[in-house]
C-alpha positions in Angstrom: 27.1 1.9 9.0 24.0 -0.1 8.4 22.1 -1.6 11.2 22.8 -5.2 11.8 19.9 -7.1 10.1 18.7 -8.6 13.3 18.6 -5.3 15.3 17.0 -3.7 12.3 14.1 -6.2 12.2 13.7 -5.9 15.9 13.4 -2.1 15.6 10.9 -2.4 12.7 8.9 -4.9 14.8 8.7 -2.2 17.4 7.9 0.6 15.3 5.3 -1.5 13.5 3.6 -2.6 16.8 3.4 1.1 18.0 2.2 2.5 14.7 -0.5 -0.2 14.4 -1.6 0.5 18.1 -2.1 4.2 17.2 -4.0 3.3 14.0 -6.2 0.8 15.8 -7.0 3.5 18.4 -8.4 5.9 15.9 -12.2 6.4 16.0 -14.1 4.5 13.3 -15.8 7.7 12.0 -12.2 9.4 11.9 -10.9 6.4 9.7 -14.0 6.5 7.3 -13.5 10.4 6.9 -9.6 9.8 6.4 -10.4 7.2 3.7 -12.3 9.8 1.7 -9.8 12.5 2.1 -7.0 9.9 1.1 -9.0 9.1 -2.0 -9.2 12.7 -3.0 -5.3 13.1 -2.3 -4.5 9.9 -4.5 -6.8 11.1 -7.3 -4.9 14.5 -7.5 -1.6 12.8 -8.4 -1.2 13.5 -12.2 0.9 10.6 -13.0 -1.8 8.1 -11.6 -4.3 9.1 -14.3 -1.9 7.6 -17.1 -1.8 4.2 -15.5 -4.3 1.8 -17.3 -4.2 -0.8 -14.6 -3.9 0.2 -11.0 -3.0 -2.4 -8.2 -5.0 -1.7 -5.1 -5.8 -4.1 -2.0 -8.9 -4.9 0.1 -8.4 -3.7 3.5 -8.0 -5.7 6.6 -8.3 -4.7 10.3 -7.9 -0.9 10.9 -6.2 -0.2 7.6 -7.1 2.9 5.4 -10.1 1.5 3.5 -9.1 2.0 -0.3 -12.7 1.2 -1.5 -13.7 4.7 -2.0 -10.4 5.1 -4.1 -11.2 2.2 -6.1 -14.7 3.4 -6.9 -13.1 6.8 -8.2 -10.7 4.9 -10.4 -13.4 3.1 -11.9 -15.4 6.3 -12.4 -12.3 7.6 -14.2 -12.1 4.5 -16.6 -9.1 2.8 -15.0 -8.9 -0.8 -14.4 -8.1 -2.2 -10.9 -6.1 -5.3 -9.9 -6.0 -6.9 -6.4 -3.3 -8.9 -5.0 -3.2 -12.7 -4.2 -0.5 -14.0 -1.9 1.4 -17.1 -3.5 4.3 -19.1 -2.6 6.2 -16.9 -5.2 5.1 -13.3 -4.0 1.9 -11.3 -4.9 0.1 -12.1 -8.1 -2.2 -9.2 -9.4 -5.5 -10.2 -10.9 -8.3 -7.8 -12.3 -11.1 -7.0 -10.0 -14.6 -5.5 -11.2 -17.3 -4.1 -9.2 -19.6 -6.9 -7.9 -17.3 -9.9 -8.5 -16.8 -12.0 -5.5 -13.6 -12.2 -3.6 -12.2 -15.4 -2.1 -10.7 -15.8 1.5 -6.9 -15.9 1.2 -4.1 -16.3 3.6 -3.7 -13.8 6.4 -7.4 -13.0 6.5 -7.2 -11.4 3.1 -9.9 -11.0 0.4 -8.3 -12.0 -3.1 -9.5 -12.4 -6.7 -10.3 -15.9 -7.9 -7.5 -17.9 -9.3 -9.4 -18.3 -12.5 -8.7 -14.6 -13.4 -5.6 -13.9 -15.5 -2.6 -12.2 -13.7 -2.0 -8.5 -14.8 1.2 -6.2 -14.1 -0.3 -3.0 -12.7 1.6 0.2 -13.9 0.8 1.9 -10.5 0.4 0.4 -7.0 -1.6 1.7 -4.2 0.5 0.2 -1.3 -0.7 -0.5 2.4 1.7 -0.1 5.3 2.2 -0.2 8.9 4.3 2.8 9.4 6.3 5.3 7.3 8.8 8.2 7.6 9.4 11.3 5.4 11.9 9.8 3.2 9.1 7.7 1.7 10.1 4.3 3.4 7.7 2.1 4.7 7.3 -0.7 7.2 4.8 -3.4 5.9 3.6 -6.4 8.0 7.0 -8.0 8.0 7.0 -10.3 4.9 8.2 -8.2 2.3 5.5 -9.0 -0.3 5.2 -5.4 -1.7 9.0 -4.7 -1.9 9.3 -8.0 -3.9 6.3 -7.0 -6.1 7.8 -3.6 -6.7 11.2 -4.9 -7.8 9.5 -7.6 -10.1 7.1 -5.1 -11.7 9.8 -2.6 -12.2 11.5 -4.9 -14.5 9.0 -4.1 -17.2 9.4 -0.2 -16.6 8.7 2.3 -14.0 5.9 1.5 -11.5 4.3 4.4 -9.7 4.0 3.6 -6.1 1.5 5.4 -3.6 1.5 4.7 0.0 -1.6 5.5 1.9 -1.8 5.7 5.7 -3.1 7.7 8.5 -1.0 10.4 9.9 -0.8 8.7 13.2 1.4 5.8 11.4 4.3 8.2 11.0 7.6 7.4 12.6 10.9 9.4 12.9 13.0 7.1 10.9 12.3 3.7 9.3 15.5 1.5 9.4 15.7 0.9 5.8 17.5 -2.1 4.4 18.9 -2.9 0.8 15.7 -4.7 -0.5 13.4 -1.7 0.7 11.7 0.1 -2.0 10.9 3.8 -1.1 7.4 5.1 -2.2 7.2 7.6 -4.9 4.1 9.3 -3.1 2.5 9.0 0.2 -1.0 10.3 1.2 -2.4 10.7 4.5 -6.0 12.2 5.6 -3.9 15.6 6.0 -2.8 15.4 2.5 0.4 14.6 0.7 3.7 13.9 2.8 6.4 16.1 1.4 9.0 13.5 0.9 12.8 14.1 1.6 15.1 11.9 -0.4 18.2 12.7 1.6 
């Protein structure tokens, strides 16, 4: 039997808070080294090389810093799009090295509204917590689940979650709208996902 939505939300909030506390406690140098190791792991995913446009994100707080990964995507000739939070969900716009970002809601750095929207074929997904089934807990607003569902209407979207290993939890209380990740990479390497 599925958990009641309110109890599921409460459990997710508790798991999120604990995982973010563990992430915040990481030494800044460990986070920097971890981001480099994670970039190596993501670049080794064969299917990612086939994506002409990769959706990434700009880091906030103690998140894994995806900028080393973005640099490697550019070096491989791939285009990168960053998300903007809108009332209708996430809109991805292309970003190039050196272009200024604007301050968005929730303390995010986002591409300028004048840039045209794009639909990435792959997404680098931020998260607060994860389990070995590839389920993630985000920051509680469902933006990425909605974006994955919308982008998937045009064809498969490769989803790659990036996190530190301290963000693992035993089980994420998955709900019907939750979109499991295709890959999950930590500083310790790829997480072997179990779909059962």
